[in-house]
SEGURO-815715 format. One record per residue: residue in one letter; chain; x, y, z of N, C-alpha, C in turn; residue number from 1. Coordinates in Angstrom, 1 decimal, padded with zeros to 4 digits, always signed. Atoms other than C-alpha are relative to their C-alpha. Last residue first. Layout:
<rs>
> a, A, X, Y, Z, X, Y, Z, X, Y, Z, NUM
...
</rs>
This chain:
<rs>
> q, A, +000.8, +000.6, +000.6, +035.2, +007.5, -033.7, +000.0, -001.7, +000.3, 186
> m, A, +001.7, -000.1, +000.1, +035.9, +009.9, -030.8, -000.8, -001.3, -001.2, 185
> l, A, +000.3, +000.5, -001.0, +039.5, +009.0, -030.3, -001.8, -000.2, -000.2, 184
> f, A, -000.5, +001.7, +000.0, +040.2, +009.7, -033.9, -000.3, -000.4, +001.2, 183
> a, A, +000.9, +000.9, +001.5, +038.1, +013.1, -033.8, +000.8, -001.5, +000.1, 182
> s, A, +001.0, -000.4, -000.3, +040.5, +014.3, -030.6, -001.0, -001.1, -000.6, 181
> r, A, -000.3, +001.3, -001.2, +043.7, +013.0, -031.9, -001.6, +000.0, +000.5, 180
> y, A, -000.1, +001.3, +000.6, +043.0, +015.2, -035.2, -000.2, -001.4, +001.1, 179
> p, A, -001.6, +000.8, +000.2, +042.3, +018.3, -033.2, -000.2, -001.2, -000.1, 178
> l, A, +000.2, +000.9, -000.9, +038.4, +019.6, -033.5, +001.6, -000.9, -000.2, 177
> a, A, +000.9, -000.5, -001.2, +037.4, +022.5, -035.5, +000.6, -000.8, +001.5, 176
> q, A, -000.2, +000.9, -001.1, +040.1, +022.1, -038.0, -000.7, +000.3, +001.1, 175
> r, A, -000.8, -000.2, -001.0, +038.1, +023.9, -040.9, +000.6, -000.7, +001.0, 174
> p, A, +000.1, +000.6, -001.3, +036.6, +023.0, -044.1, +001.2, +000.7, +000.6, 173
> r, A, -000.5, +001.1, +000.0, +036.6, +025.5, -047.1, +000.1, -000.8, +001.9, 172
> e, A, -000.7, +000.2, -001.2, +033.8, +027.5, -047.7, +001.2, -001.0, +000.4, 171
> g, A, +000.7, +000.1, -001.9, +032.7, +027.8, -050.9, +000.9, +000.1, +000.8, 170
> d, A, +000.6, -001.1, -000.5, +033.7, +029.3, -054.6, -000.1, -000.2, +001.5, 169
> k, A, -000.9, -001.4, -000.4, +036.2, +027.0, -055.7, -000.6, +000.9, +000.3, 168
> a, A, -001.3, +000.4, +000.3, +034.6, +023.3, -055.3, +000.7, +001.2, +000.0, 167
> e, A, -000.8, +000.0, -001.4, +031.4, +025.2, -054.5, +001.2, -000.4, +000.0, 166
> d, A, -000.3, +001.5, -000.2, +031.0, +025.9, -058.3, +000.4, +000.0, +001.4, 165
> y, A, -000.3, +000.4, -001.3, +028.9, +029.0, -059.2, +000.6, -001.5, +000.3, 164
> i, A, +000.2, -001.8, -000.8, +028.2, +030.6, -062.2, +000.4, -000.4, +001.1, 163
> v, A, +000.1, +000.9, -001.7, +029.6, +027.2, -064.5, -000.1, +001.9, +000.4, 162
> r, A, -001.4, -000.8, -000.7, +029.1, +028.4, -068.2, -000.4, -000.1, +001.7, 161
> g, A, -001.4, +000.9, -000.3, +026.9, +025.7, -070.0, +000.7, +000.3, +000.8, 160
> d, A, -000.8, +000.1, +001.0, +024.4, +028.4, -072.1, +001.3, -001.4, +000.6, 159
> r, A, +000.6, +000.4, +001.0, +021.4, +027.9, -070.0, +001.2, -000.5, -001.1, 158
> d, A, +000.7, -000.4, +000.2, +023.5, +028.9, -066.5, -000.7, -000.8, -001.7, 157
> v, A, -000.4, -000.3, +001.0, +025.2, +026.3, -064.2, -001.2, +000.6, -001.2, 156
> v, A, +000.7, -000.6, +000.9, +025.2, +026.4, -061.0, +000.3, +000.4, -001.3, 155
> k, A, -000.7, -000.9, +001.1, +027.4, +024.2, -058.6, -001.5, +000.5, -000.8, 154
> t, A, -001.7, +000.2, +000.3, +027.5, +022.6, -055.3, +000.2, +000.5, -001.2, 153
> v, A, +000.2, -000.7, +001.6, +023.7, +024.0, -054.0, +002.0, -000.5, +000.1, 152
> m, A, +001.1, +000.2, +000.4, +023.1, +022.7, -050.2, -000.1, +000.1, -001.7, 151
> v, A, +000.0, -000.4, +001.6, +026.2, +022.3, -048.4, -001.3, +000.0, -001.0, 150
> p, A, +000.7, +001.1, +001.1, +026.3, +021.9, -045.0, -000.2, +001.0, -001.1, 149
> e, A, +001.7, +000.1, +000.3, +028.9, +024.0, -043.2, -000.6, -000.5, -001.0, 148
> q, A, +000.7, -000.8, +001.0, +032.1, +022.6, -042.6, -001.4, +000.2, -000.4, 147
> e, A, +001.5, -000.4, +000.0, +033.8, +021.2, -039.7, -000.1, +000.8, -001.3, 146
> r, A, +000.1, -001.0, +000.7, +037.4, +019.3, -039.7, -001.8, +000.3, -000.3, 145
> g, A, -000.3, -001.0, -000.8, +037.5, +016.7, -036.9, -000.2, +001.7, -000.7, 144
> d, A, -001.5, -000.2, -000.3, +039.0, +013.9, -039.0, +000.0, +001.5, +001.0, 143
> a, A, -001.3, -000.6, +000.7, +035.6, +014.1, -040.7, +001.2, +000.3, +000.1, 142
> a, A, -000.6, +001.1, +001.1, +034.1, +011.4, -039.1, +000.7, +000.7, -000.9, 141
> v, A, -000.9, +001.2, -000.3, +034.1, +013.7, -035.9, +000.2, -001.1, -001.3, 140
> t, A, -001.3, -001.0, -000.2, +032.7, +017.0, -037.9, +000.9, -001.1, +000.3, 139
> a, A, -000.7, +000.7, +001.1, +029.8, +014.6, -039.1, +001.7, +000.5, -000.3, 138
> y, A, -000.3, +001.6, -000.5, +028.8, +015.0, -035.4, +000.6, -000.8, -001.7, 137
> a, A, -001.0, +000.4, -001.2, +028.6, +018.5, -035.7, +000.4, -001.3, +000.0, 136
> n, A, -001.2, -000.5, +000.3, +026.7, +018.8, -038.8, +001.1, -000.2, +000.7, 135
> v, A, -000.7, +001.0, +001.2, +024.4, +016.3, -037.5, +001.1, +000.7, -000.9, 134
> l, A, -000.6, +001.5, -000.7, +023.9, +018.4, -034.7, +000.6, -001.0, -001.1, 133
> e, A, -001.3, -000.6, -000.5, +023.6, +021.7, -036.9, +000.3, -001.2, +000.7, 132
> l, A, -001.0, -000.5, +000.9, +021.0, +020.3, -038.9, +001.2, +000.2, +000.5, 131
> l, A, -000.6, +001.7, +001.0, +018.7, +018.4, -036.5, +001.2, +000.7, -000.7, 130
> n, A, +001.1, +000.7, +001.1, +018.0, +021.7, -034.5, +001.2, -000.9, -000.4, 129
> v, A, -001.3, +000.1, +000.9, +019.9, +022.8, -030.6, -001.3, -000.5, -001.6, 128
> d, A, +000.5, +000.4, +001.8, +017.9, +023.6, -027.7, +001.0, +000.2, -000.7, 127
> s, A, +000.3, -001.1, +000.5, +019.8, +023.2, -024.2, -000.5, -000.2, -001.7, 126
> a, A, +001.3, -000.5, -000.6, +019.5, +020.2, -021.8, -000.2, +001.6, -001.2, 125
> g, A, +000.8, -000.4, +001.4, +021.5, +017.8, -023.6, -001.0, +000.8, +000.3, 124
> l, A, +001.2, +000.8, +000.3, +023.1, +015.9, -020.9, -001.0, +000.4, -000.8, 123
> t, A, -000.5, +001.4, +000.5, +026.0, +017.9, -020.5, -000.8, -001.3, -000.1, 122
> l, A, -000.7, -000.3, +001.4, +023.9, +021.3, -020.8, +000.6, -001.6, +000.1, 121
> a, A, +000.6, +000.8, +000.1, +022.6, +020.2, -016.8, +000.1, -000.4, -001.8, 120
> p, A, -000.5, +001.4, -000.1, +025.9, +021.4, -015.9, -000.8, -001.1, -001.0, 119
> q, A, +000.6, +000.8, -001.3, +024.9, +024.9, -016.9, +000.2, -001.4, +000.3, 118
> a, A, -001.2, +000.1, -000.7, +026.5, +027.0, -019.8, -000.4, -000.7, +001.4, 117
> d, A, -000.1, -000.9, -001.4, +023.0, +027.8, -021.5, +001.5, -001.0, +000.7, 116
> l, A, +000.1, +001.0, -001.1, +024.0, +027.4, -025.3, +000.0, +000.1, +001.2, 115
> r, A, -000.8, -000.6, -001.4, +022.8, +029.8, -027.9, -000.1, -001.5, +001.0, 114
> s, A, +000.8, -000.5, -001.2, +022.5, +027.9, -031.1, +000.8, +000.5, +001.0, 113
> h, A, -000.2, -001.4, +000.0, +025.4, +027.9, -033.5, -001.2, +000.2, +001.0, 112
> i, A, +001.2, -000.2, -000.6, +026.5, +023.8, -033.3, +000.0, +001.8, +000.2, 111
> g, A, +001.2, -000.3, +001.0, +029.1, +023.2, -035.6, -001.4, +000.6, +000.6, 110
> m, A, +000.1, +001.6, +001.1, +032.2, +021.6, -034.4, -001.0, +000.2, -001.0, 109
> a, A, -000.8, +000.3, +001.1, +033.3, +025.2, -033.0, +000.0, -001.4, -001.1, 108
> h, A, +000.1, -001.2, +001.1, +030.0, +025.9, -031.4, +001.3, -000.1, -000.9, 107
> a, A, +001.1, +000.2, +000.7, +030.1, +022.4, -029.5, -000.1, +001.2, -001.1, 106
> t, A, -000.4, +001.0, +000.7, +033.7, +023.1, -028.4, -001.0, -000.8, -001.1, 105
> k, A, -001.0, -000.1, +000.7, +033.1, +026.1, -026.7, +000.2, -001.0, -001.6, 104
> v, A, +001.2, -000.7, +000.7, +030.0, +024.9, -025.1, +000.8, +000.9, -001.1, 103
> i, A, +001.2, +001.0, +001.1, +032.0, +021.9, -024.0, -000.5, +001.2, -001.2, 102
> n, A, -001.2, +000.5, +001.3, +034.9, +024.5, -022.9, -001.1, -001.1, -000.6, 101
> e, A, -000.3, -000.6, +000.8, +032.3, +026.5, -020.8, +000.7, -000.3, -001.4, 100
> v, A, +001.4, -000.5, +001.0, +030.9, +023.5, -019.1, +000.6, +001.3, -001.2, 99
> g, A, +000.8, -001.0, -000.2, +034.4, +022.3, -017.5, -001.3, +000.4, -000.9, 98
> v, A, -000.3, -000.4, +001.4, +036.4, +019.4, -018.3, +000.0, +001.7, +000.1, 97
> e, A, -001.3, +000.3, +000.0, +035.8, +018.1, -014.7, +000.7, +000.9, -001.6, 96
> l, A, -000.8, -000.9, -001.1, +032.4, +019.4, -014.7, +001.4, -000.4, +000.2, 95
> g, A, +000.4, -001.6, +000.0, +031.4, +017.9, -017.9, +000.5, +000.9, +000.5, 94
> t, A, -001.3, -000.6, +001.1, +033.6, +014.5, -017.1, -000.6, +001.4, -000.5, 93
> k, A, -001.1, -000.6, -000.9, +031.1, +014.9, -013.8, +000.8, -000.4, -001.0, 92
> v, A, +000.3, -001.5, -000.8, +028.0, +015.2, -015.7, +001.4, -000.1, +000.6, 91
> a, A, +000.3, -001.5, +000.7, +028.9, +012.6, -018.3, +000.0, +000.9, +000.6, 90
> i, A, -001.5, -000.1, +000.3, +029.9, +010.0, -015.8, -000.3, +001.2, -001.0, 89
> s, A, -000.5, -000.8, -001.3, +026.3, +010.2, -013.7, +001.5, +000.2, -000.7, 88
> n, A, +000.3, -001.7, -000.1, +024.3, +010.5, -017.6, +001.1, +000.0, +001.3, 87
> v, A, +000.0, +000.6, -001.9, +025.8, +006.7, -018.4, -000.2, +001.4, +000.3, 86
> s, A, +000.7, -001.6, +000.0, +025.2, +006.9, -022.4, -000.2, +000.0, +001.6, 85
> q, A, +000.6, +000.6, -000.8, +026.1, +002.8, -022.8, -001.0, +001.4, +000.6, 84
> a, A, +001.0, +000.7, +000.7, +028.2, +004.0, -025.7, -000.9, -000.6, +000.7, 83
> f, A, +000.7, -000.8, +000.9, +029.8, +007.1, -023.7, -001.4, -001.0, -000.9, 82
> a, A, +001.1, -000.9, -000.2, +030.2, +005.2, -020.5, -001.0, +001.1, -000.9, 81
> a, A, +001.1, +000.9, -000.4, +031.9, +002.4, -022.1, -001.0, +001.2, +000.5, 80
> r, A, +000.8, +000.8, +001.2, +034.3, +004.8, -023.8, -001.4, -000.8, +000.2, 79
> l, A, +000.4, -000.9, +000.3, +034.9, +006.9, -020.5, -000.8, -000.5, -001.5, 78
> t, A, -001.0, -001.0, +000.5, +036.2, +003.9, -019.0, -001.3, +000.6, -000.9, 77
> m, A, -000.2, +000.0, +001.3, +034.2, +002.5, -016.1, +000.6, +000.8, -000.8, 76
> s, A, -000.6, -000.8, +000.9, +034.3, +002.3, -012.4, -000.3, -000.5, -001.4, 75
> d, A, -001.2, +000.7, -000.1, +031.5, +000.5, -010.2, +001.1, +001.4, -001.2, 74
> g, A, -001.5, -000.4, -000.6, +029.2, +002.1, -008.5, +000.9, -000.6, -000.1, 73
> t, A, -000.9, +001.5, -000.2, +026.6, +000.3, -010.6, +000.9, +000.4, +001.1, 72
> f, A, -001.4, +000.1, +000.2, +024.0, +003.1, -010.5, +000.6, -000.9, +000.3, 71
> y, A, -001.1, +000.0, -001.2, +020.7, +003.2, -010.7, +001.0, -000.1, -000.3, 70
> g, A, +000.0, +000.0, -001.5, +017.4, +003.9, -012.7, +000.5, -000.3, +001.0, 69
> n, A, +000.9, +001.3, -000.4, +018.0, +002.5, -016.3, -000.6, +000.0, +001.6, 68
> a, A, +001.5, +000.0, +000.4, +017.9, +006.3, -017.6, -000.4, -001.9, +000.1, 67
> n, A, -000.1, +000.9, +000.9, +020.8, +007.1, -015.1, -001.3, -000.3, -000.4, 66
> h, A, +000.4, +001.2, -000.2, +019.8, +009.9, -012.5, +000.1, -000.9, -001.4, 65
> p, A, +000.6, +000.5, +001.1, +020.1, +013.6, -012.3, +000.5, -001.6, +000.2, 64
> a, A, -000.5, +001.0, -000.2, +020.4, +015.2, -008.9, -000.2, -000.8, -001.2, 63
> w, A, +000.1, +000.7, +001.0, +020.1, +018.8, -009.0, +000.5, -001.2, +000.0, 62
> l, A, -000.8, +001.3, +000.4, +019.3, +020.1, -005.8, -000.1, -000.3, -001.4, 61
> v, A, +000.7, +001.1, +000.4, +017.9, +023.7, -006.1, +000.8, -001.1, -000.1, 60
> e, A, -001.3, +001.0, +000.1, +019.6, +027.4, -005.6, -001.5, -001.3, +000.3, 59
> k, A, -000.8, -000.2, -001.0, +016.6, +030.3, -006.1, +000.9, -001.4, -000.2, 58
> g, A, -000.6, -000.9, -000.4, +014.3, +031.8, -008.5, +001.1, -000.3, +001.3, 57
> k, A, +000.2, +000.4, -001.4, +011.9, +029.0, -008.9, +000.8, +001.1, +000.4, 56
> q, A, +001.3, -000.2, -000.4, +012.0, +029.6, -012.6, -000.4, +000.3, +001.3, 55
> k, A, +000.2, -001.4, +000.0, +015.4, +030.3, -012.9, -001.3, +000.3, +000.2, 54
> d, A, +001.0, +000.2, +000.7, +016.7, +027.2, -010.9, -000.4, +001.1, -000.3, 53
> f, A, +000.8, -001.5, -000.1, +020.1, +028.3, -009.6, -000.7, -000.3, -001.1, 52
> v, A, +000.3, -000.8, +001.4, +022.1, +024.8, -009.3, -001.3, +001.0, +000.1, 51
> q, A, +001.0, -001.3, -000.1, +022.9, +023.0, -006.0, +000.3, +000.8, -001.1, 50
> l, A, -000.4, -001.6, +000.4, +024.6, +019.9, -007.7, -001.0, +001.0, +000.8, 49
> g, A, +001.2, -001.2, -000.3, +024.1, +016.2, -006.6, +000.7, +000.9, -000.1, 48
> v, A, -000.7, -001.2, -000.3, +026.2, +013.2, -008.1, -001.4, +000.7, +000.2, 47
> y, A, +000.8, -001.0, +000.1, +025.4, +009.4, -007.7, +000.3, +001.3, +000.4, 46
> d, A, +000.6, -000.1, -001.3, +027.7, +006.5, -008.8, -000.8, +001.7, -000.2, 45
> d, A, +001.6, -000.1, +000.4, +028.9, +005.4, -012.0, -000.4, +000.3, +001.6, 44
> l, A, +001.2, +001.3, -000.6, +032.8, +005.9, -011.2, -001.3, +000.2, -000.3, 43
> r, A, +001.1, -001.4, -000.9, +035.0, +007.5, -013.9, -000.7, -001.1, +000.8, 42
> r, A, +001.5, +000.7, -000.6, +037.7, +005.5, -016.0, -000.6, +001.1, +001.2, 41
> d, A, +000.3, -000.2, -001.2, +040.1, +006.5, -018.5, -001.3, -000.2, +000.5, 40
> r, A, +000.0, +001.2, -001.4, +040.1, +004.1, -021.2, +000.4, +000.5, +000.9, 39
> p, A, +001.3, +000.8, +000.1, +038.5, +006.7, -024.2, +000.2, -001.2, +001.1, 38
> s, A, +000.2, +001.4, +001.0, +041.4, +008.6, -023.3, -000.8, -000.5, +000.4, 37
> l, A, +000.7, +001.2, -000.8, +041.6, +012.1, -021.1, +000.2, -000.9, -001.3, 36
> g, A, -001.1, +001.0, +000.0, +044.1, +014.8, -023.0, -000.5, -001.4, +000.5, 35
> q, A, -000.5, -000.3, -001.1, +041.7, +018.1, -022.8, +001.2, -001.1, +000.5, 34
> n, A, -000.4, -001.5, +000.3, +040.7, +017.8, -026.1, +001.1, +000.0, +000.9, 33
> m, A, -001.5, +000.3, +000.9, +039.8, +014.1, -025.5, +000.8, +001.4, -000.4, 32
> a, A, -000.6, +001.0, -000.7, +037.5, +015.1, -022.8, +001.1, +000.1, -000.3, 31
> e, A, -001.1, -000.7, -000.6, +036.2, +018.3, -024.9, +001.1, -001.3, +000.9, 30
> a, A, -001.0, -001.0, +001.2, +035.2, +015.7, -027.4, +001.0, +000.9, +000.9, 29
> y, A, -001.3, +001.1, +000.3, +033.3, +013.4, -024.4, +001.4, +000.5, -001.0, 28
> v, A, -000.7, +000.3, -001.3, +031.6, +016.3, -023.5, +001.3, -001.0, +000.0, 27
> f, A, -000.3, -001.1, +000.1, +030.2, +017.0, -027.4, +001.3, +000.2, +001.7, 26
> l, A, -001.2, -000.6, +001.3, +029.5, +014.1, -028.0, +000.8, +001.0, +000.4, 25
> k, A, -001.3, +000.5, -000.4, +027.2, +013.8, -025.0, +001.5, +000.2, -000.6, 24
> f, A, -000.9, -000.8, -000.4, +024.8, +015.9, -026.9, +001.4, -000.2, +000.6, 23
> t, A, -000.4, -000.1, +001.3, +023.2, +012.8, -028.5, +000.9, +001.1, +000.5, 22
> s, A, -001.2, +000.8, +000.1, +022.0, +012.2, -024.9, +001.3, +000.2, -001.0, 21
> g, A, +000.0, +001.3, -000.8, +019.2, +014.6, -025.0, +001.4, -000.7, +000.2, 20
> p, A, -000.6, +001.4, +000.2, +019.1, +016.8, -027.8, +000.3, -001.1, +000.4, 19
> q, A, -001.3, +000.1, -000.8, +016.7, +019.4, -026.8, +000.0, -001.1, -000.6, 18
> r, A, +000.6, +001.2, -000.7, +014.3, +020.7, -029.6, +001.3, -000.7, +000.8, 17
> m, A, -001.0, -000.3, -001.3, +014.7, +023.7, -032.0, -000.5, -001.1, +000.9, 16
> a, A, +000.6, +000.3, -001.4, +012.9, +022.5, -035.2, +001.2, +000.6, +001.3, 15
> t, A, -000.4, -001.2, -000.4, +015.2, +023.3, -038.6, -000.3, +000.6, +001.5, 14
> v, A, -001.6, -000.3, +000.3, +015.2, +019.8, -039.4, +000.3, +001.3, +000.6, 13
> k, A, -000.5, +001.0, -000.9, +011.8, +018.5, -038.1, +001.6, +000.5, +000.0, 12
> d, A, -001.5, -000.2, +000.2, +010.3, +021.5, -039.8, +000.7, -001.1, +001.0, 11
> y, A, -001.1, +000.3, -000.6, +006.6, +021.3, -039.0, +001.4, -000.2, -000.5, 10
> k, A, -001.4, -000.9, +000.5, +003.7, +022.3, -040.8, +001.3, +000.3, +001.0, 9
> w, A, -000.6, -000.8, -001.1, +000.8, +019.8, -040.0, +001.6, +000.8, -000.2, 8
> s, A, +000.6, +000.1, -001.5, -002.1, +019.5, -042.1, +001.1, -000.1, +001.2, 7
> q, A, +001.0, -001.0, +000.1, -000.5, +020.8, -045.5, -000.4, -000.1, +001.3, 6
> y, A, -000.9, -001.0, -000.3, +003.1, +019.0, -044.5, -001.3, +001.1, -000.4, 5
> d, A, +001.1, -000.8, +000.6, +001.3, +015.5, -044.5, +000.5, +001.6, +000.5, 4
> i, A, +001.1, +000.9, +000.8, +003.7, +012.6, -043.5, -000.3, +001.1, -000.5, 3
> d, A, +000.6, +001.0, -000.4, +006.0, +015.3, -041.7, -000.5, -000.9, -001.1, 2
> g, A, +001.2, -000.3, +000.0, +008.2, +018.1, -042.6, -000.4, -001.4, +000.4, 1
</rs>
């Protein structure tokens, strides 16, 4: 919610919003899945693609720019590109590894929302919610194991008998991302 839920009923955790650059995690995780390394280099320069614009009903030029407003023209490591959130390299890497593969990786890591497999997805153009995004990021921290968030860990009746215990009855983590990929993304 917000400061005053009575006046503004907006749930920031489950609201659907574009994740923007936070989605680049999935681009680079898929790159690691395909054998790339954080030390691999890509060129930070202009990228322009013809894409279908659903609203206009025709092909248009999509030419994303970097947040700083310019391209360096230099080669940089994937690690640096991710750390500096360089859009041109995220888009090129995403096209290289395949946007459909990025969708599969994001879903495996905990994103449940429908993702539009278009080049703009590499920059976070599809809506997700904060809960699934945080869960997916936790997958990297958990060495590639994904587990749905747990809201209740144990239920005990008034006599002290355990009715439900997440440790025994709950879903077990599953390996959603190879250990190597998770390690390289940390």
